[in-house]
Backbone as JSON Lines, residues from 0, in Angstrom:
{"i":0,"aa":"X","n":[130.63,95.53,99.66],"ca":[129.22,95.37,99.85],"c":[128.63,94.54,98.71]}
{"i":1,"aa":"X","n":[127.46,94.01,98.96],"ca":[126.78,93.17,98.0],"c":[125.49,93.83,97.55]}
{"i":2,"aa":"X","n":[125.26,93.86,96.24],"ca":[123.98,94.32,95.73],"c":[123.0,93.17,95.85]}
{"i":3,"aa":"X","n":[121.84,93.46,96.42],"ca":[120.84,92.43,96.67],"c":[119.8,92.41,95.56]}
{"i":4,"aa":"X","n":[119.22,91.24,95.33],"ca":[118.16,91.1,94.33],"c":[116.87,91.66,94.91]}
{"i":5,"aa":"X","n":[116.21,92.49,94.12],"ca":[114.97,93.12,94.57],"c":[113.78,92.27,94.11]}
{"i":6,"aa":"X","n":[112.93,91.92,95.07],"ca":[111.71,91.16,94.76],"c":[110.76,92.07,93.99]}
{"i":7,"aa":"X","n":[110.07,91.49,93.02],"ca":[109.1,92.26,92.24],"c":[107.69,91.85,92.6]}
{"i":8,"aa":"X","n":[106.75,92.76,92.31],"ca":[105.35,92.52,92.61],"c":[104.96,91.13,92.12]}
{"i":9,"aa":"X","n":[104.28,90.38,92.96],"ca":[103.9,89.01,92.68],"c":[104.68,88.02,93.53]}
{"i":10,"aa":"X","n":[105.87,88.43,94.0],"ca":[106.66,87.55,94.85],"c":[106.07,87.54,96.26]}
{"i":11,"aa":"X","n":[105.91,86.36,96.87],"ca":[105.29,86.29,98.2],"c":[106.05,87.04,99.29]}
{"i":12,"aa":"X","n":[107.35,87.29,99.12],"ca":[108.11,88.02,100.14],"c":[107.54,89.41,100.37]}
{"i":13,"aa":"X","n":[106.85,89.95,99.36],"ca":[106.31,91.3,99.46],"c":[104.92,91.36,100.07]}
{"i":14,"aa":"X","n":[104.32,90.21,100.31],"ca":[102.92,90.19,100.72],"c":[102.68,89.73,102.15]}
{"i":15,"aa":"X","n":[103.74,89.54,102.92],"ca":[103.56,89.11,104.31],"c":[104.11,90.16,105.27]}
{"i":16,"aa":"X","n":[103.63,90.1,106.5],"ca":[104.09,91.02,107.53],"c":[105.49,90.59,107.97]}
{"i":17,"aa":"X","n":[106.42,91.54,107.96],"ca":[107.81,91.25,108.34],"c":[107.92,91.06,109.85]}
{"i":18,"aa":"X","n":[108.9,90.26,110.24],"ca":[109.14,89.94,111.64],"c":[109.98,91.04,112.32]}
{"i":19,"aa":"X","n":[109.71,91.32,113.59],"ca":[110.52,92.31,114.31],"c":[111.98,91.87,114.38]}
{"i":20,"aa":"X","n":[112.87,92.84,114.43],"ca":[114.29,92.57,114.64],"c":[114.47,92.38,116.14]}
{"i":21,"aa":"X","n":[115.02,91.23,116.51],"ca":[115.19,90.91,117.93],"c":[116.59,91.24,118.43]}
{"i":22,"aa":"X","n":[117.61,90.92,117.64],"ca":[118.99,91.06,118.09],"c":[119.7,92.15,117.29]}
{"i":23,"aa":"X","n":[119.74,93.35,117.87],"ca":[120.38,94.48,117.2],"c":[121.9,94.36,117.17]}
{"i":24,"aa":"X","n":[122.45,93.45,117.94],"ca":[123.91,93.29,117.98],"c":[124.41,92.27,116.96]}
{"i":25,"aa":"X","n":[123.51,91.64,116.23],"ca":[123.88,90.63,115.24],"c":[124.68,91.28,114.11]}
{"i":26,"aa":"X","n":[125.95,90.87,113.89],"ca":[126.75,91.46,112.82],"c":[126.1,91.32,111.43]}
{"i":27,"aa":"X","n":[125.31,90.27,111.26],"ca":[124.63,90.08,109.97],"c":[123.64,91.22,109.71]}
{"i":28,"aa":"X","n":[123.1,91.81,110.78],"ca":[122.17,92.93,110.64],"c":[122.88,94.13,110.02]}
{"i":29,"aa":"X","n":[124.09,94.42,110.5],"ca":[124.84,95.55,109.96],"c":[125.21,95.33,108.49]}
{"i":30,"aa":"X","n":[125.55,94.09,108.16],"ca":[125.85,93.76,106.76],"c":[124.62,93.93,105.9]}
{"i":31,"aa":"X","n":[123.47,93.46,106.38],"ca":[122.22,93.62,105.65],"c":[121.93,95.1,105.41]}
{"i":32,"aa":"X","n":[122.07,95.93,106.43],"ca":[121.79,97.36,106.3],"c":[122.73,97.98,105.27]}
{"i":33,"aa":"X","n":[124.02,97.67,105.35],"ca":[124.97,98.22,104.37],"c":[124.61,97.79,102.96]}
{"i":34,"aa":"X","n":[124.24,96.52,102.8],"ca":[123.88,96.01,101.48],"c":[122.58,96.64,100.98]}
{"i":35,"aa":"X","n":[121.65,96.89,101.88],"ca":[120.4,97.55,101.49],"c":[120.67,98.97,101.01]}
{"i":36,"aa":"X","n":[121.53,99.68,101.71],"ca":[121.87,101.05,101.31],"c":[122.52,101.05,99.93]}
{"i":37,"aa":"X","n":[123.48,100.15,99.73],"ca":[124.14,100.07,98.42],"c":[123.14,99.71,97.32]}
{"i":38,"aa":"X","n":[122.24,98.79,97.61],"ca":[121.24,98.37,96.63],"c":[120.29,99.52,96.31]}
{"i":39,"aa":"X","n":[119.87,100.26,97.33],"ca":[118.99,101.41,97.13],"c":[119.66,102.44,96.21]}
{"i":40,"aa":"X","n":[120.91,102.77,96.52],"ca":[121.63,103.75,95.7],"c":[121.83,103.25,94.27]}
{"i":41,"aa":"X","n":[122.23,102.0,94.14],"ca":[122.49,101.43,92.81],"c":[121.22,101.4,91.96]}
{"i":42,"aa":"X","n":[120.09,101.22,92.61],"ca":[118.81,101.12,91.9],"c":[118.18,102.49,91.63]}
{"i":43,"aa":"X","n":[118.76,103.54,92.19],"ca":[118.22,104.87,92.0],"c":[117.0,105.16,92.84]}
{"i":44,"aa":"X","n":[116.81,104.4,93.91],"ca":[115.65,104.6,94.77],"c":[115.94,105.56,95.9]}
{"i":45,"aa":"X","n":[114.89,105.94,96.62],"ca":[115.03,106.8,97.8],"c":[114.67,106.02,99.07]}
{"i":46,"aa":"X","n":[114.28,104.77,98.91],"ca":[113.97,103.94,100.06],"c":[114.0,102.48,99.66]}
{"i":47,"aa":"X","n":[114.23,101.63,100.66],"ca":[114.24,100.19,100.42],"c":[113.94,99.49,101.74]}
{"i":48,"aa":"X","n":[112.97,98.59,101.71],"ca":[112.6,97.82,102.9],"c":[113.14,96.4,102.78]}
{"i":49,"aa":"X","n":[113.45,95.8,103.92],"ca":[114.03,94.45,103.93],"c":[113.19,93.42,103.16]}
{"i":50,"aa":"X","n":[111.86,93.44,103.25],"ca":[111.1,92.46,102.46],"c":[111.34,92.58,100.95]}
{"i":51,"aa":"X","n":[111.71,93.78,100.49],"ca":[111.99,93.96,99.07],"c":[113.25,93.21,98.63]}
{"i":52,"aa":"X","n":[114.1,92.86,99.59],"ca":[115.31,92.08,99.27],"c":[115.21,90.69,99.89]}
{"i":53,"aa":"X","n":[113.97,90.21,100.02],"ca":[113.68,88.84,100.42],"c":[114.05,88.54,101.88]}
{"i":54,"aa":"X","n":[114.03,89.57,102.74],"ca":[114.34,89.38,104.16],"c":[113.14,89.85,104.97]}
{"i":55,"aa":"X","n":[112.54,88.95,105.73],"ca":[111.36,89.27,106.51],"c":[111.76,89.87,107.86]}
{"i":56,"aa":"X","n":[112.25,91.11,107.79],"ca":[112.63,91.86,109.0],"c":[112.08,93.27,108.89]}
{"i":57,"aa":"X","n":[111.72,93.85,110.03],"ca":[111.13,95.19,110.06],"c":[112.24,96.24,110.05]}
{"i":58,"aa":"X","n":[112.81,96.41,108.87],"ca":[113.89,97.38,108.66],"c":[113.63,98.08,107.33]}
{"i":59,"aa":"X","n":[113.84,99.4,107.31],"ca":[113.95,100.07,106.02],"c":[115.0,101.16,106.1]}
{"i":60,"aa":"X","n":[115.55,101.46,104.93],"ca":[116.53,102.52,104.77],"c":[115.92,103.53,103.79]}
{"i":61,"aa":"X","n":[116.29,104.79,103.96],"ca":[115.77,105.8,103.05],"c":[116.62,107.06,103.12]}
{"i":62,"aa":"X","n":[116.44,107.91,102.12],"ca":[117.01,109.25,102.16],"c":[116.11,110.19,101.38]}
{"i":63,"aa":"X","n":[116.14,111.45,101.76],"ca":[115.33,112.47,101.09],"c":[116.31,113.47,100.49]}
{"i":64,"aa":"X","n":[116.63,113.31,99.2],"ca":[117.58,114.24,98.59],"c":[117.05,115.67,98.65]}
{"i":65,"aa":"X","n":[117.93,116.64,98.86],"ca":[117.48,118.04,98.9],"c":[116.65,118.42,97.68]}
{"i":66,"aa":"X","n":[116.96,117.85,96.53],"ca":[116.21,118.18,95.31],"c":[114.76,117.7,95.36]}
{"i":67,"aa":"X","n":[114.45,116.77,96.24],"ca":[113.09,116.23,96.37],"c":[112.32,116.83,97.54]}
{"i":68,"aa":"X","n":[113.03,117.58,98.4],"ca":[112.36,118.2,99.54],"c":[111.45,119.31,99.05]}
{"i":69,"aa":"X","n":[110.31,119.42,99.69],"ca":[109.34,120.43,99.33],"c":[109.52,121.68,100.19]}
{"i":70,"aa":"X","n":[108.95,122.77,99.75],"ca":[109.07,124.03,100.46],"c":[108.62,123.86,101.91]}
{"i":71,"aa":"X","n":[109.46,124.3,102.84],"ca":[109.15,124.21,104.25],"c":[109.43,122.86,104.87]}
{"i":72,"aa":"X","n":[109.82,121.9,104.06],"ca":[110.08,120.55,104.56],"c":[111.48,120.46,105.14]}
{"i":73,"aa":"X","n":[111.58,119.87,106.31],"ca":[112.88,119.61,106.92],"c":[113.07,118.1,106.97]}
{"i":74,"aa":"X","n":[114.05,117.63,106.24],"ca":[114.31,116.2,106.21],"c":[115.81,115.97,106.14]}
{"i":75,"aa":"X","n":[116.28,114.94,106.79],"ca":[117.72,114.65,106.7],"c":[118.07,114.22,105.27]}
{"i":76,"aa":"X","n":[119.16,114.77,104.75],"ca":[119.59,114.43,103.39],"c":[120.42,113.15,103.37]}
{"i":77,"aa":"X","n":[120.99,112.76,104.52],"ca":[121.79,111.54,104.56],"c":[120.88,110.33,104.76]}
{"i":78,"aa":"X","n":[121.41,109.17,104.54],"ca":[120.63,107.93,104.63],"c":[120.23,107.67,106.08]}
{"i":79,"aa":"X","n":[118.96,107.32,106.24],"ca":[118.41,106.99,107.55],"c":[118.07,105.5,107.59]}
{"i":80,"aa":"X","n":[118.16,104.93,108.77],"ca":[117.8,103.53,109.0],"c":[116.74,103.5,110.1]}
{"i":81,"aa":"X","n":[115.64,102.82,109.83],"ca":[114.61,102.64,110.86],"c":[114.38,101.15,111.05]}
{"i":82,"aa":"X","n":[114.54,100.72,112.29],"ca":[114.34,99.32,112.67],"c":[113.13,99.26,113.6]}
{"i":83,"aa":"X","n":[112.25,98.3,113.34],"ca":[111.02,98.13,114.11],"c":[110.24,99.45,114.23]}
{"i":84,"aa":"X","n":[110.02,100.13,113.11],"ca":[109.35,101.43,113.18],"c":[107.86,101.32,113.45]}
{"i":85,"aa":"X","n":[107.34,102.37,114.07],"ca":[105.91,102.56,114.25],"c":[105.6,103.93,113.67]}
{"i":86,"aa":"X","n":[104.68,103.95,112.71],"ca":[104.31,105.18,112.01],"c":[102.87,105.52,112.37]}
{"i":87,"aa":"X","n":[102.62,106.77,112.76],"ca":[101.26,107.21,113.07],"c":[100.99,108.53,112.37]}
{"i":88,"aa":"X","n":[99.75,108.71,111.9],"ca":[99.41,110.0,111.28],"c":[99.5,111.12,112.31]}
{"i":89,"aa":"X","n":[100.05,112.27,111.89],"ca":[100.1,113.45,112.76],"c":[98.99,114.42,112.4]}
{"i":90,"aa":"X","n":[98.24,114.07,111.36],"ca":[97.11,114.86,110.9],"c":[96.18,113.92,110.15]}
{"i":91,"aa":"X","n":[94.92,114.23,110.12],"ca":[93.97,113.41,109.35],"c":[93.98,113.77,107.87]}
{"i":92,"aa":"X","n":[94.68,114.85,107.52],"ca":[94.71,115.32,106.13],"c":[95.48,114.35,105.24]}
{"i":93,"aa":"X","n":[94.93,114.1,104.05],"ca":[95.59,113.26,103.06],"c":[95.71,114.03,101.75]}
{"i":94,"aa":"X","n":[96.64,113.55,100.93],"ca":[96.88,114.14,99.62],"c":[97.24,113.01,98.66]}
{"i":95,"aa":"X","n":[96.92,113.19,97.39],"ca":[97.38,112.23,96.39],"c":[98.84,112.53,96.07]}
{"i":96,"aa":"X","n":[99.67,111.48,96.11],"ca":[101.1,111.62,95.82],"c":[101.48,110.62,94.74]}
{"i":97,"aa":"X","n":[102.26,111.07,93.77],"ca":[102.75,110.17,92.72],"c":[103.85,109.3,93.32]}
{"i":98,"aa":"X","n":[103.71,107.98,93.13],"ca":[104.7,107.05,93.67],"c":[105.14,106.06,92.62]}
{"i":99,"aa":"X","n":[106.37,105.63,92.79],"ca":[106.92,104.5,92.07],"c":[107.5,103.55,93.1]}
{"i":100,"aa":"X","n":[108.0,102.42,92.65],"ca":[108.52,101.44,93.6],"c":[109.55,100.57,92.89]}
{"i":101,"aa":"X","n":[110.65,100.29,93.56],"ca":[111.67,99.42,92.99],"c":[111.14,98.01,92.74]}
{"i":102,"aa":"X","n":[110.08,97.63,93.44],"ca":[109.49,96.3,93.26],"c":[108.43,96.28,92.16]}
{"i":103,"aa":"X","n":[108.1,97.45,91.62],"ca":[107.15,97.56,90.52],"c":[107.8,98.46,89.47]}
{"i":104,"aa":"X","n":[108.89,97.99,88.87],"ca":[109.66,98.86,87.98],"c":[108.86,99.3,86.76]}
{"i":105,"aa":"X","n":[109.1,100.56,86.39],"ca":[108.51,101.09,85.17],"c":[107.09,101.6,85.3]}
{"i":106,"aa":"X","n":[106.55,101.61,86.52],"ca":[105.17,102.07,86.7],"c":[105.1,103.12,87.8]}
{"i":107,"aa":"X","n":[104.05,103.93,87.74],"ca":[103.79,104.96,88.74],"c":[102.29,105.08,88.96]}
{"i":108,"aa":"X","n":[101.93,105.6,90.13],"ca":[100.52,105.82,90.4],"c":[100.32,106.87,91.48]}
{"i":109,"aa":"X","n":[99.12,107.46,91.48],"ca":[98.76,108.46,92.49],"c":[98.13,107.74,93.68]}
{"i":110,"aa":"X","n":[98.76,107.91,94.84],"ca":[98.4,107.17,96.05],"c":[97.98,108.15,97.14]}
{"i":111,"aa":"X","n":[96.86,107.91,97.81],"ca":[96.49,108.78,98.94],"c":[97.42,108.5,100.13]}
{"i":112,"aa":"X","n":[98.01,109.57,100.65],"ca":[98.92,109.46,101.8],"c":[98.63,110.58,102.8]}
{"i":113,"aa":"X","n":[98.91,110.29,104.06],"ca":[98.81,111.33,105.08],"c":[99.85,112.41,104.78]}
{"i":114,"aa":"X","n":[99.46,113.66,105.04],"ca":[100.39,114.77,104.77],"c":[101.47,114.87,105.83]}
{"i":115,"aa":"X","n":[101.2,114.36,107.03],"ca":[102.15,114.44,108.14],"c":[102.1,113.15,108.95]}
{"i":116,"aa":"X","n":[103.26,112.67,109.35],"ca":[103.34,111.48,110.2],"c":[104.39,111.66,111.29]}
{"i":117,"aa":"X","n":[104.22,110.88,112.33],"ca":[105.24,110.76,113.38],"c":[105.78,109.33,113.3]}
{"i":118,"aa":"X","n":[107.04,109.2,113.65],"ca":[107.64,107.87,113.61],"c":[108.53,107.66,114.82]}
{"i":119,"aa":"X","n":[108.59,106.42,115.25],"ca":[109.51,105.99,116.31],"c":[110.1,104.66,115.86]}
{"i":120,"aa":"X","n":[111.26,104.38,116.35],"ca":[111.93,103.12,116.02],"c":[113.32,103.15,116.63]}
{"i":121,"aa":"X","n":[114.2,102.4,116.01],"ca":[115.58,102.28,116.47],"c":[116.49,102.48,115.27]}
{"i":122,"aa":"X","n":[117.65,103.1,115.49],"ca":[118.61,103.23,114.41],"c":[119.49,101.98,114.36]}
{"i":123,"aa":"X","n":[120.43,101.97,113.46],"ca":[121.26,100.78,113.28],"c":[122.15,100.47,114.48]}
{"i":124,"aa":"X","n":[122.35,101.45,115.36],"ca":[123.19,101.25,116.54],"c":[122.38,100.95,117.8]}
{"i":125,"aa":"X","n":[121.07,100.77,117.64],"ca":[120.22,100.46,118.77],"c":[119.72,101.67,119.53]}
{"i":126,"aa":"X","n":[119.99,102.87,119.02],"ca":[119.53,104.08,119.68],"c":[118.1,104.4,119.26]}
{"i":127,"aa":"X","n":[117.28,104.86,120.21],"ca":[115.91,105.24,119.86],"c":[115.9,106.4,118.85]}
{"i":128,"aa":"X","n":[114.96,106.33,117.93],"ca":[114.78,107.37,116.92],"c":[113.32,107.76,116.94]}
{"i":129,"aa":"X","n":[113.07,109.06,116.86],"ca":[111.68,109.52,116.72],"c":[111.71,110.81,115.93]}
{"i":130,"aa":"X","n":[110.59,111.1,115.3],"ca":[110.55,112.33,114.53],"c":[109.19,112.59,113.92]}
{"i":131,"aa":"X","n":[109.14,113.7,113.21],"ca":[107.96,114.18,112.52],"c":[108.35,114.36,111.06]}
{"i":132,"aa":"X","n":[107.48,113.96,110.16],"ca":[107.78,114.11,108.74],"c":[106.56,114.67,108.02]}
{"i":133,"aa":"X","n":[106.84,115.48,107.02],"ca":[105.79,116.0,106.15],"c":[106.32,116.02,104.73]}
{"i":134,"aa":"X","n":[105.44,116.3,103.79],"ca":[105.87,116.37,102.39],"c":[106.4,115.05,101.88]}
{"i":135,"aa":"X","n":[107.41,115.14,101.01],"ca":[108.0,113.95,100.41],"c":[108.56,113.01,101.47]}
{"i":136,"aa":"X","n":[109.13,113.56,102.53],"ca":[109.68,112.76,103.63],"c":[108.6,111.85,104.22]}
{"i":137,"aa":"X","n":[107.42,112.41,104.48],"ca":[106.31,111.62,105.03],"c":[105.88,110.55,104.04]}
{"i":138,"aa":"X","n":[105.89,110.88,102.77],"ca":[105.5,109.93,101.74],"c":[106.44,108.73,101.72]}
{"i":139,"aa":"X","n":[107.74,109.0,101.74],"ca":[108.73,107.92,101.7],"c":[108.57,107.0,102.91]}
{"i":140,"aa":"X","n":[108.42,107.59,104.07],"ca":[108.29,106.78,105.29],"c":[107.04,105.89,105.23]}
{"i":141,"aa":"X","n":[105.92,106.44,104.79],"ca":[104.69,105.65,104.7],"c":[104.84,104.52,103.68]}
{"i":142,"aa":"X","n":[105.45,104.82,102.54],"ca":[105.64,103.82,101.49],"c":[106.49,102.66,102.01]}
{"i":143,"aa":"X","n":[107.62,102.98,102.63],"ca":[108.53,101.93,103.12],"c":[107.91,101.15,104.28]}
{"i":144,"aa":"X","n":[107.21,101.84,105.17],"ca":[106.55,101.14,106.29],"c":[105.48,100.18,105.77]}
{"i":145,"aa":"X","n":[104.8,100.56,104.7],"ca":[103.82,99.65,104.1],"c":[104.47,98.33,103.69]}
{"i":146,"aa":"X","n":[105.67,98.4,103.14],"ca":[106.36,97.16,102.74],"c":[106.53,96.21,103.92]}
{"i":147,"aa":"X","n":[106.71,96.76,105.11],"ca":[106.9,95.91,106.3],"c":[105.6,95.2,106.7]}
{"i":148,"aa":"X","n":[104.49,95.72,106.17],"ca":[103.18,95.11,106.47],"c":[102.6,94.38,105.27]}
{"i":149,"aa":"X","n":[103.43,94.12,104.25],"ca":[102.97,93.37,103.09],"c":[102.06,94.16,102.16]}
{"i":150,"aa":"X","n":[102.21,95.48,102.15],"ca":[101.35,96.34,101.34],"c":[102.19,97.01,100.26]}
{"i":151,"aa":"X","n":[101.74,96.89,99.0],"ca":[102.35,97.59,97.88],"c":[101.47,98.78,97.52]}
{"i":152,"aa":"X","n":[102.06,99.83,96.97],"ca":[101.29,101.06,96.76],"c":[100.0,100.89,95.96]}
{"i":153,"aa":"X","n":[99.92,99.99,94.95],"ca":[98.63,99.86,94.26],"c":[97.5,99.42,95.21]}
{"i":154,"aa":"X","n":[97.84,98.73,96.3],"ca":[96.84,98.3,97.26],"c":[96.25,99.48,98.02]}
{"i":155,"aa":"X","n":[96.92,100.6,98.03],"ca":[96.45,101.82,98.69],"c":[95.66,102.72,97.74]}
{"i":156,"aa":"X","n":[95.79,102.47,96.45],"ca":[95.16,103.35,95.46],"c":[93.65,103.18,95.47]}
{"i":157,"aa":"X","n":[92.95,104.29,95.29],"ca":[91.49,104.25,95.24],"c":[90.98,104.25,93.8]}
{"i":158,"aa":"X","n":[91.86,104.51,92.84],"ca":[91.48,104.54,91.43],"c":[92.67,104.06,90.6]}
{"i":159,"aa":"X","n":[92.61,102.82,90.12],"ca":[93.73,102.27,89.34],"c":[93.86,102.95,87.98]}
{"i":160,"aa":"X","n":[92.89,103.78,87.61],"ca":[93.02,104.6,86.41],"c":[94.08,105.67,86.57]}
{"i":161,"aa":"X","n":[94.57,105.87,87.79],"ca":[95.62,106.84,88.07],"c":[96.99,106.17,88.15]}
{"i":162,"aa":"X","n":[97.11,105.0,87.52],"ca":[98.37,104.26,87.5],"c":[98.74,103.99,86.05]}
{"i":163,"aa":"X","n":[100.03,104.06,85.75],"ca":[100.45,103.77,84.39],"c":[101.95,103.57,84.31]}
{"i":164,"aa":"X","n":[102.39,103.16,83.12],"ca":[103.81,103.05,82.87],"c":[104.44,104.44,82.96]}
{"i":165,"aa":"X","n":[105.71,104.51,83.31],"ca":[106.38,105.79,83.54],"c":[106.13,106.81,82.44]}
{"i":166,"aa":"X","n":[106.38,106.46,81.2],"ca":[106.25,107.42,80.1],"c":[104.83,107.97,80.0]}
{"i":167,"aa":"X","n":[103.84,107.09,80.12],"ca":[102.46,107.53,80.03],"c":[102.05,108.32,81.28]}
{"i":168,"aa":"X","n":[102.49,107.87,82.43],"ca":[102.15,108.58,83.67],"c":[102.74,109.98,83.65]}
{"i":169,"aa":"X","n":[103.98,110.11,83.2],"ca":[104.62,111.43,83.13],"c":[103.93,112.35,82.13]}
{"i":170,"aa":"X","n":[103.3,111.75,81.14],"ca":[102.64,112.55,80.1],"c":[101.16,112.81,80.4]}
{"i":171,"aa":"X","n":[100.46,111.79,80.87],"ca":[99.01,111.88,81.0],"c":[98.49,111.98,82.43]}
{"i":172,"aa":"X","n":[99.29,111.6,83.4],"ca":[98.83,111.61,84.8],"c":[99.52,112.71,85.6]}
{"i":173,"aa":"X","n":[99.67,113.87,85.01],"ca":[100.32,115.0,85.66],"c":[99.37,115.65,86.66]}
{"i":174,"aa":"X","n":[99.91,116.39,87.62],"ca":[99.05,117.0,88.64],"c":[97.89,117.83,88.06]}
{"i":175,"aa":"X","n":[98.15,118.57,86.99],"ca":[97.08,119.39,86.43],"c":[95.96,118.53,85.83]}
{"i":176,"aa":"X","n":[96.32,117.33,85.36],"ca":[95.32,116.47,84.73],"c":[94.54,115.63,85.73]}
{"i":177,"aa":"X","n":[95.05,115.51,86.95],"ca":[94.3,114.75,87.96],"c":[93.59,115.67,88.94]}
{"i":178,"aa":"X","n":[93.7,116.98,88.72],"ca":[93.02,117.94,89.58],"c":[91.53,117.58,89.62]}
{"i":179,"aa":"X","n":[90.97,117.6,90.78],"ca":[89.56,117.25,90.93],"c":[89.36,115.87,91.53]}
{"i":180,"aa":"X","n":[90.39,115.02,91.44],"ca":[90.3,113.73,92.13],"c":[90.41,113.98,93.63]}
{"i":181,"aa":"X","n":[89.68,113.25,94.4],"ca":[89.75,113.42,95.85],"c":[90.3,112.14,96.48]}
{"i":182,"aa":"X","n":[90.79,112.29,97.68],"ca":[91.36,111.13,98.39],"c":[90.37,110.57,99.38]}
C-alpha cells in the first residue's frame, strides 16, 4: 500500500465539493480505499476523506475505536467505507464536540454537531449501507462528510475563541471550562 500526502488547510483540494463516484468497479477505486485506510492509520486519525488526499471523490473511511465510544453508543470498531454518502440529522439536538483534523495538524476546536445522524451510501463492494449514529460515531461521520462538501471544522465553529493548539486546548479548553457556551 501507499501512504498518501494529506492536504492541509489552505489547499484548494479541501475547499471544493467532491465529485460522486461513478464506477464502483474501477480497480483504482479499491487501491485508493486501501491507501486511504493505511494513511488514516499511519496518521493516527479516526477518519479520512478523499479530498484530504487530493482526490475529488465522495468517499471517506473511518473507524470508531472502542476506547472512543461513549456510553450507550453502538459503533463498528472495524474500518468502514462510505461512498457517495448522504447524512441527515436524526434529531435537532446539537452539542459542542472537541475536534481535530489531519488537515489542520496540531489544533483543536469545539464544534457544534448534531447528536444523532442517519447515513446512507455504498460500501467498497457496491452494497448499499445505511445506519444510525450517535455520540463520537455521529461526530466522525459529520466531520468526514463535511470534507466532501469543502467544509473544514473551523467553518462550522460559532466561536473561534474555542480553538487552539493541542497543548493549550487540552489545558484551557476543557469541558468544564467551556460550560455555559451554547450551540
